[in-house]
MARBA-3410 file (N, C-alpha, C, O; in Angstrom, 1 decimal):
113
0.8,-1.0,0.3,0.1,0.1,-0.1,1.1,1.6,-0.1,0.7,2.8,-0.3 ~ 2.2,1.1,0.2,2.7,2.4,0.4,2.7,3.5,1.5,3.0,4.7,1.4 ~ 2.2,2.8,2.8,2.0,3.6,3.8,3.2,3.6,4.6,3.2,4.7,5.3 ~ 4.1,3.0,4.8,5.5,3.0,5.6,6.3,3.8,4.6,7.1,4.6,5.2 ~ 6.4,3.9,3.0,7.1,5.2,2.5,6.3,6.4,2.9,7.1,7.2,3.3
5.0,6.9,2.9,4.4,7.7,2.8,4.6,8.2,4.5,4.4,9.4,4.9 ~ 4.9,7.3,5.4,4.9,8.0,6.7,6.5,8.5,7.3,6.8,9.2,8.2 ~ 7.5,7.5,6.0,9.0,8.1,6.4,8.9,9.4,5.3,9.7,10.4,5.5 ~ 8.4,9.4,4.7,8.5,10.8,3.7,8.0,11.9,4.5,8.6,13.0,4.4 ~ 6.7,11.6,5.5,6.3,12.7,6.4,7.7,13.2,7.3,8.3,14.2,7.2
8.0,11.9,8.3,8.9,11.8,9.2,10.1,12.8,8.8,10.7,13.7,9.4 ~ 10.4,12.3,7.4,11.9,13.1,6.9,11.5,14.7,6.4,12.3,15.5,5.8 ~ 9.9,14.9,7.0,9.5,16.3,6.8,9.1,17.1,5.1,8.9,18.3,4.9 ~ 9.0,16.2,4.3,8.4,16.3,3.1,7.4,16.6,3.4,6.6,16.2,4.3 ~ 7.2,17.9,2.3,5.7,19.0,2.5,4.7,18.4,1.3,3.6,18.0,1.6
5.1,18.5,0.2,4.5,18.1,-1.2,3.7,17.1,-1.1,3.6,16.6,-2.3 ~ 2.8,16.2,0.0,2.7,14.8,-0.4,1.0,15.1,-0.8,0.5,16.1,-0.3 ~ 0.1,14.3,-1.6,-0.6,14.1,-2.2,-1.6,13.2,-0.6,-1.4,12.1,-0.1 ~ -2.8,14.3,-0.2,-3.7,13.4,0.5,-5.0,13.3,0.1,-5.6,14.4,-0.1 ~ -5.7,12.1,-0.2,-6.8,12.0,-1.1,-7.9,12.3,0.1,-8.1,11.8,1.2
-8.4,13.5,-0.7,-9.6,14.0,-0.2,-9.5,15.5,0.6,-10.5,16.3,0.8 ~ -8.5,15.8,0.8,-8.3,17.0,1.4,-8.0,18.1,0.5,-7.4,17.8,-0.6 ~ -8.3,19.3,0.7,-8.2,20.5,0.0,-7.1,21.5,0.2,-7.3,22.7,0.2 ~ -5.9,20.9,0.2,-4.8,22.0,-0.1,-4.5,23.5,-0.3,-3.5,24.2,-0.1 ~ -6.0,23.8,-1.0,-5.7,25.3,-2.0,-6.6,25.8,-0.9,-6.3,26.9,-0.6
-7.5,25.4,-0.4,-8.5,26.5,0.5,-7.6,26.3,1.8,-7.3,25.3,2.5 ~ -7.1,27.6,2.0,-6.1,27.6,3.4,-7.0,28.0,4.6,-6.7,27.7,5.7 ~ -8.1,28.8,4.3,-8.9,28.7,5.5,-9.9,27.8,6.0,-10.6,27.9,7.0 ~ -9.8,26.5,4.9,-10.7,25.4,5.7,-10.0,24.6,6.4,-9.3,23.8,5.8 ~ -9.9,24.8,7.7,-9.0,23.8,8.9,-9.8,22.6,8.9,-11.0,22.6,8.8
-8.9,21.5,8.9,-9.3,19.9,9.1,-8.5,19.2,10.0,-7.6,18.5,9.5 ~ -8.7,19.3,11.3,-8.2,18.6,12.0,-7.1,16.9,11.8,-6.0,16.4,12.2 ~ -8.2,16.6,11.0,-8.0,15.1,11.0,-6.9,15.0,9.9,-5.9,14.3,10.0 ~ -7.1,15.9,8.6,-6.6,15.8,7.5,-4.4,15.3,7.9,-3.6,14.8,7.0 ~ -4.1,15.5,8.9,-2.9,15.5,9.7,-2.3,13.9,9.8,-1.2,13.2,9.7
-3.7,13.7,10.2,-3.6,11.9,10.5,-4.0,11.0,9.2,-4.1,9.8,9.4 ~ -4.2,11.6,8.1,-4.9,10.7,6.9,-3.2,10.2,6.4,-2.3,10.8,6.9 ~ -3.1,9.3,5.6,-1.9,8.4,5.0,-2.1,9.3,3.8,-3.1,9.5,3.1 ~ -0.7,9.8,3.5,-1.4,10.4,2.3,-1.0,9.2,0.9,-0.4,8.2,1.0 ~ -1.4,9.7,-0.2,-1.5,9.0,-1.7,-2.7,8.9,-2.1,-3.5,9.8,-1.8
-3.1,7.8,-3.1,-4.6,8.1,-3.8,-5.0,6.4,-2.7,-4.3,5.5,-2.2 ~ -6.4,6.7,-2.5,-7.2,5.6,-2.3,-7.8,4.9,-3.2,-8.8,5.4,-3.6 ~ -7.5,3.6,-3.9,-8.3,3.4,-4.8,-8.8,2.1,-4.6,-8.8,1.3,-5.5 ~ -9.4,1.9,-3.4,-10.2,0.6,-3.0,-11.6,0.4,-3.4,-12.1,-0.7,-3.8 ~ -12.4,1.8,-3.3,-13.6,1.8,-3.8,-13.6,2.3,-5.3,-14.7,2.3,-5.8
-13.0,2.5,-5.7,-12.8,3.1,-7.4,-12.5,2.2,-8.3,-12.0,2.7,-9.3 ~ -12.5,0.6,-8.2,-12.0,0.2,-9.0,-12.7,0.0,-10.6,-12.1,-0.1,-11.7 ~ -14.0,0.2,-10.5,-14.8,0.2,-11.6,-14.7,1.5,-12.5,-14.7,1.6,-13.7 ~ -14.4,2.6,-11.4,-13.9,4.1,-12.5,-12.7,4.1,-12.8,-12.4,4.9,-13.8 ~ -11.4,3.2,-12.4,-10.2,3.1,-12.8,-10.6,2.3,-13.9,-10.4,3.0,-14.9
-11.1,1.0,-14.2,-10.9,0.3,-15.4,-12.0,0.8,-16.3,-11.9,0.4,-17.5 ~ -13.0,1.6,-16.1,-13.5,2.8,-17.3,-12.5,3.5,-17.6,-12.6,3.6,-18.8 ~ -11.7,4.0,-17.1,-10.7,5.3,-17.6,-9.8,4.6,-18.5,-9.5,5.2,-19.5 ~ -9.4,3.2,-18.2,-8.1,2.2,-18.9,-9.0,1.7,-20.4,-8.4,1.6,-21.4 ~ -10.6,1.4,-20.4,-11.2,1.1,-21.4,-11.6,1.9,-22.3,-11.8,1.6,-23.5
-11.6,3.0,-21.6,-11.8,4.4,-22.8,-10.3,4.8,-23.5,-10.1,4.9,-24.7 ~ -9.3,5.0,-22.5,-8.3,5.0,-23.4,-8.0,4.0,-24.2,-7.5,4.5,-25.2 ~ -8.1,2.8,-24.3,-7.9,1.8,-25.4,-9.0,2.5,-26.0,-8.4,3.3,-26.7 ~ -10.2,2.6,-26.3,-11.0,2.5,-27.3,-10.4,4.0,-27.9,-10.8,3.8,-29.1 ~ -9.9,4.9,-27.9,-9.9,6.1,-28.1,-7.9,6.2,-28.4,-7.3,7.2,-28.1
-7.5,5.3,-28.9,-5.8,5.0,-29.4,-5.0,4.8,-28.6,-3.9,4.6,-29.1 ~ -5.0,4.8,-27.1,-4.1,4.0,-26.5,-3.5,2.8,-26.8,-4.1,1.9,-26.4 ~ -2.5,2.6,-27.4,-1.6,1.6,-27.8,-0.8,0.4,-26.7,0.2,0.6,-25.9 ~ -1.4,-0.6,-26.8,-0.9,-1.3,-25.7,0.1,-2.2,-26.6,-0.2,-3.0,-27.5 ~ 1.5,-1.9,-26.1,2.8,-2.6,-26.7,3.3,-3.6,-26.1,4.2,-4.4,-26.6
2.7,-3.8,-24.8,3.2,-5.3,-23.9,2.6,-6.2,-24.3,1.4,-6.1,-24.5 ~ 3.5,-7.4,-24.6,2.8,-8.7,-25.0,2.2,-9.0,-23.5,1.0,-9.3,-23.5 ~ 2.7,-8.8,-22.5,2.2,-9.6,-20.9,1.0,-8.7,-20.6,0.1,-9.2,-20.0 ~ 0.9,-7.5,-21.1,-0.2,-6.6,-20.8,-1.6,-7.1,-21.4,-2.7,-7.4,-20.9 ~ -1.1,-7.1,-23.0,-2.0,-7.8,-23.8,-2.7,-9.3,-23.4,-3.9,-9.5,-23.5
-1.8,-10.2,-23.1,-2.0,-11.4,-22.6,-3.0,-11.3,-21.3,-4.2,-11.7,-21.4 ~ -2.6,-10.7,-20.3,-3.9,-10.2,-19.4,-5.3,-9.6,-19.7,-6.4,-9.9,-19.2 ~ -4.9,-8.8,-20.5,-6.5,-8.5,-21.1,-7.2,-9.4,-21.8,-8.4,-9.4,-22.1 ~ -6.4,-10.4,-22.3,-7.5,-11.4,-23.1,-8.0,-12.4,-21.9,-8.7,-13.3,-22.3 ~ -7.6,-12.3,-20.4,-8.4,-13.2,-19.6,-9.3,-12.0,-18.6,-9.9,-12.4,-17.6
-9.2,-10.9,-19.0,-10.0,-9.8,-17.9,-11.7,-9.8,-18.4,-12.1,-9.5,-19.5 ~ -12.3,-10.3,-17.4,-14.1,-10.3,-17.9,-14.4,-9.3,-16.4,-13.8,-8.7,-15.5 ~ -16.1,-9.5,-17.1,-16.9,-8.8,-15.9,-17.7,-9.8,-15.2,-18.7,-10.4,-15.7 ~ -17.3,-9.9,-13.6,-18.1,-10.9,-13.0,-19.2,-10.2,-11.8,-18.8,-9.6,-10.8 ~ -20.3,-10.5,-12.2,-21.8,-9.9,-11.7,-21.4,-8.4,-11.4,-21.4,-7.8,-10.3
-21.1,-8.1,-12.9,-21.2,-6.6,-13.0,-19.8,-5.6,-12.6,-19.8,-4.4,-12.7 ~ -18.7,-6.6,-12.1,-17.8,-6.1,-11.2,-16.2,-6.3,-12.7,-16.0,-7.3,-13.3 ~ -15.7,-5.2,-12.8,-14.5,-6.3,-13.8,-13.3,-6.6,-12.8,-13.0,-5.9,-11.8 ~ -12.8,-8.0,-13.2,-12.4,-9.0,-12.6,-11.2,-10.1,-13.7,-11.3,-10.0,-15.0 ~ -10.4,-10.9,-13.2,-10.0,-11.6,-14.0,-10.2,-12.8,-14.0,-10.7,-13.3,-13.0
-10.1,-13.7,-15.1,-10.5,-15.3,-14.9,-9.6,-15.9,-13.6,-8.4,-15.6,-13.3 ~ -10.5,-17.1,-13.1,-9.9,-18.0,-12.3,-8.8,-18.7,-12.7,-8.7,-19.6,-13.4 ~ -7.8,-18.1,-12.0,-6.2,-18.9,-12.0,-5.4,-17.8,-13.0,-4.5,-18.1,-13.7 ~ -6.0,-16.4,-12.9,-5.5,-15.6,-14.3,-4.8,-14.4,-13.4,-5.4,-14.4,-12.3 ~ -4.0,-13.4,-13.5,-3.6,-12.3,-13.2,-4.2,-11.2,-13.8,-4.5,-11.1,-15.0
-4.5,-9.7,-12.4,-4.8,-8.9,-13.4,-3.9,-7.6,-13.1,-4.4,-6.5,-13.1 ~ -2.1,-7.8,-12.6,-1.8,-6.8,-12.0,-1.1,-6.3,-12.8,-0.1,-5.9,-12.3 ~ -1.2,-5.9,-14.0,-0.6,-5.3,-14.8,-2.0,-4.3,-15.2,-2.0,-3.1,-15.3 ~ -2.9,-5.0,-15.4,-4.3,-3.9,-16.1,-4.2,-2.9,-15.2,-4.1,-1.7,-15.5 ~ -4.5,-3.5,-13.8,-4.8,-2.6,-12.9,-3.6,-1.4,-12.7,-4.0,-0.3,-12.6
-2.0,-1.9,-12.8,-1.2,-0.8,-12.8,-1.4,0.3,-13.8,-1.2,1.5,-13.6 ~ -1.8,-0.2,-15.0,-2.1,0.8,-15.9,-3.2,1.5,-16.0,-3.4,2.5,-16.6 ~ -4.1,1.0,-15.4,-5.5,1.5,-15.3,-5.1,2.6,-14.0,-5.3,3.8,-14.3 ~ -4.7,2.2,-12.9,-4.2,3.4,-12.1,-3.6,4.7,-12.4,-4.0,5.8,-12.0 ~ -2.6,4.3,-13.2,-1.9,5.3,-13.9,-2.7,6.3,-14.8,-2.5,7.6,-14.8
-3.4,5.9,-15.5,-4.2,6.2,-16.9,-5.3,7.5,-15.5,-5.5,8.7,-15.4 ~ -5.7,6.6,-14.9,-6.3,7.0,-14.1,-6.0,8.7,-13.1,-6.6,9.8,-13.0 ~ -5.2,8.2,-12.7,-4.1,9.2,-12.1,-3.9,10.3,-12.7,-4.2,11.4,-12.2 ~ -3.2,10.2,-13.9,-2.9,11.5,-14.8,-4.0,11.8,-15.3,-4.1,13.0,-15.4 ~ -5.0,11.0,-15.9,-6.2,11.6,-16.4,-5.9,11.5,-17.8,-4.7,11.7,-18.3
-6.9,11.0,-18.7,-7.2,10.7,-19.8,-6.2,11.9,-21.0,-5.6,11.6,-22.0 ~ -6.4,13.2,-20.3,-6.0,14.3,-21.6,-4.4,14.6,-21.6,-3.9,15.5,-22.3 ~ -3.8,13.6,-20.4,-2.0,13.9,-20.3,-2.1,12.5,-21.5,-1.4,12.8,-22.4 ~ -2.7,11.4,-21.7,-2.1,10.4,-22.8,-2.0,11.0,-24.2,-1.0,10.8,-24.8 ~ -2.8,11.6,-24.6,-3.5,11.8,-25.8,-2.6,13.0,-26.3,-2.3,13.1,-27.5
-2.2,14.1,-25.2,-1.4,15.2,-25.7,-0.2,14.8,-25.8,0.6,15.6,-26.2 ~ 0.4,13.6,-25.4,1.4,13.8,-25.0,2.0,12.7,-26.7,3.1,12.9,-27.2 ~ 1.2,12.0,-27.1,1.5,11.2,-28.7,1.3,11.7,-29.8,1.5,11.2,-30.8
END
């Protein structure tokens, strides 16, 4: 999860850590619990949105050049309306790429190509 890394960066005094759900641009809105939150993005409840962003990127020209990623995509299915991998298969590469696309935003990938 990266909790240890995030906490170590806080311990070392690194100031520019992203905390999901905290508005750093509104200095007048004080939230005492913000300092207790673990820095980083929480993807636990966003799996469907993350996969949707990846699917949209694939539909609009995102090129998959990795044979391993392509093989995983061939075993990726929807189980009870939830995106998942087939039994005995993996989705690590799919989720890693999908998270990068979701976090960066689709606009970045299409302006750089």
